[in-house]
C-alpha positions as CSV (number, residue, x, y, z in Angstrom):
1,M,0.0,0.0,0.0
2,E,1.3,3.4,-0.9
3,R,2.2,5.5,2.1
4,H,1.6,9.2,2.4
5,E,2.1,11.9,5.0
6,N,-0.9,13.8,6.3
7,L,-3.4,13.0,3.5
8,P,-6.4,15.3,3.8
9,I,-9.2,13.5,5.4
10,D,-12.0,14.4,7.9
11,T,-10.8,12.0,10.5
12,D,-13.2,13.2,13.2
13,W,-16.2,12.6,10.9
14,F,-15.1,9.0,10.1
15,L,-14.5,8.2,13.8
16,D,-17.8,9.8,14.9
17,R,-19.7,7.9,12.2
18,I,-18.1,4.6,13.3
19,K,-19.2,5.4,16.9
20,M,-22.7,6.4,15.7
21,R,-23.0,3.0,14.1
22,D,-22.1,1.4,17.4
23,L,-18.9,-0.1,15.9
24,S,-15.3,-0.1,16.9
25,M,-12.4,0.4,14.5
26,N,-11.5,-3.3,14.8
27,R,-15.1,-4.4,14.0
28,T,-15.3,-1.9,11.1
29,A,-12.0,-3.2,9.7
30,R,-13.1,-6.8,10.0
31,L,-16.4,-6.0,8.2
32,M,-14.3,-4.4,5.4
33,G,-12.0,-7.5,5.3
34,I,-8.9,-5.5,6.2
35,D,-6.4,-5.3,9.0
36,P,-7.4,-2.8,11.7
37,G,-4.0,-1.1,11.5
38,N,-4.7,-0.4,7.8
39,L,-8.0,1.2,8.6
40,C,-6.4,3.3,11.3
41,R,-3.7,4.5,8.9
42,M,-6.4,5.3,6.2
43,L,-8.6,7.2,8.6
44,H,-5.7,9.2,10.0
45,G,-4.4,10.2,6.6
46,Q,-1.2,8.1,6.8
47,S,-2.3,6.0,3.7
48,A,-4.8,6.5,1.0
49,I,-8.2,4.8,1.1
50,A,-8.1,2.2,-1.6
51,L,-10.8,2.7,-4.2
52,S,-11.9,-0.9,-3.7
53,L,-12.7,-0.1,-0.1
54,V,-14.8,3.1,-0.7
55,E,-18.1,1.2,-1.4
56,P,-17.8,-1.3,1.5
57,L,-16.9,1.6,3.9
58,A,-19.9,3.6,2.7
59,D,-22.2,0.6,3.2
60,I,-20.9,0.0,6.7
61,L,-21.2,3.6,7.7
62,G,-24.6,4.0,6.1
63,V,-23.8,6.7,3.7
64,D,-23.3,7.0,-0.1
65,V,-20.0,6.7,-1.9
66,A,-19.9,10.4,-2.7
67,T,-20.0,11.2,1.0
68,I,-17.0,9.0,1.6
69,V,-15.1,10.6,-1.2
70,R,-16.0,14.1,-0.1
71,K,-15.0,13.4,3.5
72,A,-11.7,11.8,2.4
73,T,-10.8,15.0,0.5
74,R,-12.5,17.7,2.6
75,A,-9.3,19.1,4.2
76,R,-7.6,19.5,0.8
77,E,-10.6,21.5,-0.5
78,T,-10.7,23.7,2.6
79,K,-7.0,24.5,2.2
80,R,-7.5,25.5,-1.4
81,K,-10.4,27.9,-0.5
82,T,-8.6,29.5,2.5
83,G,-5.0,29.3,1.5
């Protein structure tokens, strides 16, 4: 998996959504079929969210794919607008 530093992602939104669904990071990762460490790195911007995982993550979090994409790129868009 390609490693990045500080990818723009709305980490708080993802973590809140996981909590709202009464899930843990470990359970979410297992439902996605990935290692919990990989999910943690993705949701903290240390690695990119693989395209193949966007739809399963959307299904688990109860949102549409567009929301996942938007939340995964939110910080980058905010920086462009303000900076």
